[in-house]
C-alpha positions as CSV (number, residue, x, y, z in Angstrom):
1,X,-40.1,-23.4,-41.5
2,X,-42.9,-22.2,-39.5
3,X,-42.8,-18.5,-38.2
4,X,-42.7,-18.1,-34.2
5,X,-44.0,-14.4,-33.4
6,X,-41.8,-14.9,-30.1
7,X,-38.4,-16.1,-32.1
8,X,-36.1,-13.8,-32.1
9,X,-34.3,-12.5,-35.3
10,X,-31.8,-9.8,-34.5
11,X,-29.3,-8.9,-31.7
12,X,-30.5,-6.6,-29.1
13,X,-28.7,-3.1,-29.0
14,X,-26.9,-3.8,-25.9
15,X,-25.8,-7.4,-27.4
16,X,-24.1,-5.4,-30.0
17,X,-22.0,-2.9,-27.7
18,X,-21.0,-6.1,-25.5
19,X,-19.4,-7.8,-28.4
20,X,-17.9,-4.4,-29.9
21,X,-16.4,-3.8,-26.4
22,X,-14.9,-7.4,-26.4
23,X,-13.7,-6.6,-30.2
24,X,-11.9,-3.1,-28.9
25,X,-10.7,-5.0,-26.1
26,X,-8.7,-8.0,-28.4
27,X,-7.8,-5.2,-30.6
28,X,-6.0,-3.2,-27.7
29,X,-4.3,-6.3,-26.7
30,X,-3.1,-7.5,-29.7
31,X,-1.9,-3.9,-31.2
32,X,1.4,-4.1,-28.8
33,X,1.9,-7.1,-29.7
34,X,1.9,-6.3,-33.5
35,X,4.3,-3.2,-32.5
36,X,6.6,-5.5,-31.2
37,X,6.6,-7.4,-34.4
38,X,7.0,-4.5,-36.5
39,X,9.7,-3.0,-34.4
40,X,11.5,-6.4,-34.2
41,X,11.3,-6.0,-38.0
42,X,12.5,-2.9,-38.4
43,X,15.6,-4.0,-36.0
44,X,16.2,-6.8,-38.2
45,X,16.6,-4.7,-41.2
46,X,18.9,-2.4,-38.9
47,X,21.1,-5.0,-38.4
48,X,20.8,-6.1,-41.9
49,X,22.3,-2.6,-43.3
50,X,25.2,-2.4,-40.6
51,X,26.1,-6.4,-41.9
52,X,26.2,-4.7,-45.4
53,X,28.7,-1.9,-44.4
54,X,30.6,-4.0,-42.6
55,X,31.0,-6.5,-45.8
56,X,31.7,-3.6,-47.8
57,X,34.0,-2.6,-45.7
58,X,35.8,-5.7,-45.6
59,X,35.7,-5.8,-49.6
60,X,37.3,-2.4,-49.5
61,X,39.9,-3.2,-47.3
62,X,40.6,-6.4,-49.2
63,X,41.0,-4.2,-52.7
64,X,43.0,-0.9,-51.5
65,X,44.6,-2.8,-48.4
66,X,43.4,-0.1,-46.1
67,X,40.2,1.1,-44.2
68,X,38.6,3.8,-45.6
69,X,39.2,6.9,-43.7
70,X,35.9,8.9,-42.4
71,X,37.1,11.6,-44.7
72,X,40.2,12.7,-46.4
73,X,40.1,16.2,-45.7
74,X,38.0,18.7,-44.0
75,X,34.7,19.5,-46.4
76,X,35.1,16.8,-48.7
77,X,33.0,13.7,-48.9
78,X,33.1,11.0,-46.4
79,X,33.3,7.2,-46.2
80,X,29.2,6.6,-47.0
81,X,30.2,8.1,-50.6
82,X,33.7,5.9,-50.3
83,X,31.9,2.6,-49.6
84,X,29.0,2.8,-52.6
85,X,30.9,0.8,-54.8
86,X,30.9,-2.0,-52.6
87,X,27.3,-1.5,-51.5
88,X,26.2,-2.3,-55.0
89,X,25.9,1.6,-55.3
90,X,28.7,2.3,-58.3
91,X,26.2,3.9,-60.6
92,X,25.4,6.6,-57.5
93,X,29.3,6.8,-56.9
94,X,30.0,7.9,-60.4
95,X,28.1,10.9,-60.3
96,X,30.1,12.2,-57.2
97,X,33.2,14.2,-58.1
98,X,35.2,12.0,-55.4
99,X,38.1,15.0,-55.9
100,X,36.2,17.9,-55.1
101,X,34.3,19.1,-51.5
102,X,31.0,18.8,-51.0
103,X,29.8,22.0,-51.5
104,X,30.4,21.5,-55.1
105,X,28.8,18.2,-55.7
106,X,25.6,18.2,-57.9
107,X,22.3,18.7,-55.8
108,X,20.7,16.0,-57.1
109,X,23.4,13.5,-56.2
110,X,23.5,14.5,-52.7
111,X,19.7,14.2,-52.2
112,X,20.1,11.1,-53.2
113,X,19.8,8.3,-50.8
114,X,21.1,4.8,-50.1
115,X,18.6,2.2,-48.0
116,X,21.6,0.6,-46.3
117,X,22.3,4.4,-44.7
118,X,18.9,4.3,-43.1
119,X,17.4,2.8,-40.3
120,X,13.7,2.2,-40.5
121,X,13.1,2.3,-36.8
122,X,14.0,6.5,-37.2
123,X,12.9,7.6,-40.4
124,X,11.7,6.7,-43.9
125,X,14.2,6.5,-46.5
126,X,15.2,9.7,-48.5
127,X,14.8,12.5,-45.6
128,X,16.9,15.1,-46.2
129,X,18.8,17.9,-43.8
130,X,16.9,21.0,-43.3
131,X,20.0,22.8,-43.9
132,X,24.1,22.6,-44.1
133,X,25.8,25.0,-42.1
134,X,27.7,26.8,-44.7
135,X,24.9,26.9,-47.4
136,X,26.0,23.9,-49.1
137,X,23.3,22.1,-50.8
138,X,21.1,20.1,-48.8
139,X,21.5,16.2,-48.7
140,X,20.4,13.0,-47.6
141,X,20.9,12.3,-43.8
142,X,21.7,9.0,-42.4
143,X,21.7,6.9,-39.2
144,X,25.3,5.2,-38.8
145,X,28.6,6.4,-38.0
146,X,32.0,5.6,-38.2
147,X,33.7,4.7,-34.5
148,X,36.5,7.3,-34.3
149,X,37.7,5.7,-30.8
150,X,37.1,6.8,-27.1
151,X,36.6,9.8,-25.0
152,X,40.6,10.1,-24.6
153,X,40.8,12.2,-27.7
154,X,37.8,14.5,-27.1
155,X,37.5,17.7,-26.1
156,X,34.7,18.2,-23.7
157,X,32.2,21.5,-24.3
158,X,34.1,22.1,-27.6
159,X,31.4,23.7,-30.2
160,X,34.2,24.0,-33.2
161,X,34.9,20.2,-33.1
162,X,38.7,21.0,-32.2
163,X,39.5,18.0,-30.3
164,X,42.0,15.4,-31.5
165,X,39.6,12.7,-32.2
166,X,38.6,14.5,-35.7
167,X,41.7,16.3,-36.6
168,X,44.0,14.8,-39.6
169,X,47.8,14.7,-38.3
170,X,47.3,13.7,-34.7
171,X,47.5,9.7,-33.5
172,X,44.2,8.7,-31.9
173,X,42.3,5.4,-31.2
174,X,39.5,5.4,-33.4
175,X,38.7,3.2,-36.9
176,X,37.0,5.6,-39.1
177,X,39.0,8.5,-38.4
178,X,40.1,11.9,-40.9
179,X,42.5,10.8,-43.3
180,X,46.3,11.9,-42.8
181,X,46.8,15.3,-44.5
182,X,50.0,14.4,-45.5
183,X,48.6,11.3,-47.3
184,X,45.7,13.0,-48.9
185,X,47.2,16.5,-50.2
186,X,44.6,19.0,-51.4
187,X,45.6,21.1,-54.5
188,X,44.1,24.0,-54.5
189,X,40.5,22.8,-53.3
190,X,40.8,19.8,-55.3
191,X,42.1,16.1,-53.7
192,X,45.4,15.1,-55.8
193,X,45.3,11.3,-55.5
194,X,43.3,10.1,-58.6
195,X,42.7,7.1,-56.9
196,X,40.5,9.0,-54.2
197,X,40.6,8.9,-50.3
198,X,43.5,7.2,-48.4
199,X,42.6,5.4,-45.3
200,X,44.9,5.8,-42.1
201,X,44.8,2.3,-41.0
202,X,45.0,-1.5,-42.0
203,X,43.5,-4.2,-40.3
204,X,46.7,-5.0,-38.7
205,X,46.2,-1.8,-36.9
206,X,43.0,-3.1,-35.0
207,X,45.4,-4.6,-32.2
208,X,43.0,-5.6,-29.6
209,X,41.5,-7.7,-32.2
210,X,38.7,-7.1,-35.0
211,X,36.1,-9.0,-33.2
212,X,36.5,-6.8,-30.1
213,X,36.6,-3.4,-31.7
214,X,33.3,-1.6,-33.5
215,X,33.7,0.0,-36.7
216,X,30.6,1.4,-37.5
217,X,27.2,1.9,-35.4
218,X,24.1,4.0,-34.6
219,X,24.6,7.6,-33.8
220,X,22.3,9.2,-31.7
221,X,19.8,11.6,-33.0
222,X,17.5,14.6,-31.4
223,X,13.9,13.7,-31.8
224,X,12.9,17.2,-31.8
225,X,16.2,18.4,-34.3
226,X,16.1,15.7,-37.3
227,X,18.0,16.5,-40.1
228,X,20.2,19.4,-38.3
229,X,23.9,19.9,-38.7
230,X,25.8,21.6,-36.2
231,X,25.6,20.7,-32.4
232,X,22.9,18.3,-34.0
233,X,25.2,16.3,-35.9
234,X,22.6,15.3,-38.1
235,X,23.6,16.9,-41.5
236,X,23.8,15.4,-45.2
237,X,26.1,12.5,-44.1
238,X,27.8,12.9,-47.5
239,X,29.4,16.1,-46.2
240,X,32.7,16.1,-44.5
241,X,32.3,19.6,-43.0
242,X,31.4,18.2,-39.2
243,X,32.7,15.2,-38.3
244,X,29.7,14.1,-35.7
245,X,27.4,13.4,-38.9
246,X,29.5,10.5,-39.9
247,X,31.7,10.1,-36.5
248,X,30.9,9.1,-33.1
249,X,32.7,8.3,-30.1
250,X,32.2,6.1,-27.0
251,X,33.5,6.0,-23.5
252,X,33.9,7.5,-20.4
253,X,31.5,10.3,-20.4
254,X,30.3,9.4,-23.5
255,X,27.8,6.4,-23.2
256,X,25.0,5.2,-25.8
257,X,22.4,7.9,-26.0
258,X,19.3,7.0,-26.7
259,X,16.9,9.3,-29.2
260,X,15.3,11.9,-26.5
261,X,14.7,15.3,-26.4
262,X,17.9,16.7,-26.3
263,X,18.8,19.6,-24.9
264,X,21.4,22.3,-26.3
265,X,24.2,22.0,-27.8
266,X,22.9,18.6,-28.7
267,X,24.4,15.2,-29.6
268,X,26.7,16.1,-32.4
269,X,28.8,18.2,-30.2
270,X,28.8,15.1,-27.8
271,X,29.3,13.0,-30.2
272,X,28.0,10.0,-29.3
273,X,26.7,6.7,-30.6
274,X,22.2,5.9,-29.9
275,X,19.5,4.5,-31.4
276,X,15.6,4.8,-32.0
277,X,15.2,1.1,-30.9
278,X,13.7,0.8,-27.4
279,X,16.6,-0.2,-25.5
280,X,19.5,-1.5,-27.6
281,X,21.6,0.3,-30.1
282,X,23.3,-1.7,-32.8
283,X,26.9,-1.9,-33.8
284,X,29.1,-3.6,-36.6
285,X,32.5,-5.3,-35.6
286,X,35.6,-5.5,-37.4
287,X,35.3,-8.9,-37.9
288,X,32.1,-8.3,-40.0
289,X,29.3,-9.6,-37.0
290,X,26.6,-7.4,-35.8
291,X,25.3,-7.0,-32.3
292,X,22.5,-5.1,-30.5
293,X,24.2,-3.9,-27.3
294,X,22.0,-2.4,-24.0
295,X,21.9,1.1,-23.8
296,X,23.0,0.7,-20.3
297,X,26.2,-0.8,-21.0
298,X,28.8,0.5,-18.7
299,X,30.9,3.5,-20.0
300,X,34.3,1.7,-19.2
301,X,33.2,-1.4,-21.2
302,X,32.1,1.0,-24.5
303,X,35.2,2.8,-24.2
304,X,37.3,-0.6,-24.8
305,X,35.2,-1.2,-27.7
306,X,35.7,2.0,-29.3
307,X,39.6,1.9,-28.8
308,X,41.6,-0.3,-31.5
309,X,44.5,-0.4,-29.7
310,X,44.3,0.1,-25.8
311,X,45.0,-3.8,-24.8
312,X,42.0,-4.5,-23.5
313,X,39.7,-7.3,-24.7
314,X,36.0,-7.6,-24.1
315,X,34.6,-11.0,-24.2
316,X,31.0,-10.4,-22.8
317,X,29.3,-7.5,-23.7
318,X,25.7,-8.4,-22.1
């Protein structure tokens, strides 16, 4: 090839800058799409977690003929421990002393996570509580809570969780409620039932129908107070000392609350469902189905699907 002195052999600086600008523009246009794809994948994983929890509930009920209680007694272990053998976590379950309170558990055990209890849109696996209210060992936090019913049994403004929804002897309308005290006797400081916690309900007690009743859903968590127990309701999910860490309500005055910079007293004192997803919150229903429900769902509709026995059936959640 004959060399021509007038022939250009390289890009000019202006041409390079133009190319870089175009590439930057294309990346800027593509990034939101990539983020949407990633969030869609995380949301699918979250729904799968709830599907696995729902299947575990079905298998537990099939074996025990009762649904698991949210907790057998104050300060004892929660449903998240009870369901472990049905989530292929039997080895971890055996490390817990299921007849002893949370405060007596091995710190290494309560800090062991179960991936099924973590929503990837909110946090990485293995995140721990920043502290526990009564000085117990810190432990794994989680993103799912059992449905304890509607606002009918909630006492607004109560920071001591004295509302009937969390107690042990009052008839309420949830699914994952505290076990009856007369069926979960403590003697002394030890759960007397060798077979473990005894739940309140059978599937037949869900008289509105399992396909119309929430069993487990994502719980609201303050973005500024992650891992904090007490009023923020995000302590260790194995610790049955504070109901809002593993039980939530829905209904009038208790809407789906998406992650936000909550003001005190925090969502734990107002125990609502909610999520880290953009506009929806994921739930598992009693028939095993999982659904993404709009954060703008009417509170009256949310009330109906959180009550297991109010006689109202909701067929359309859109």
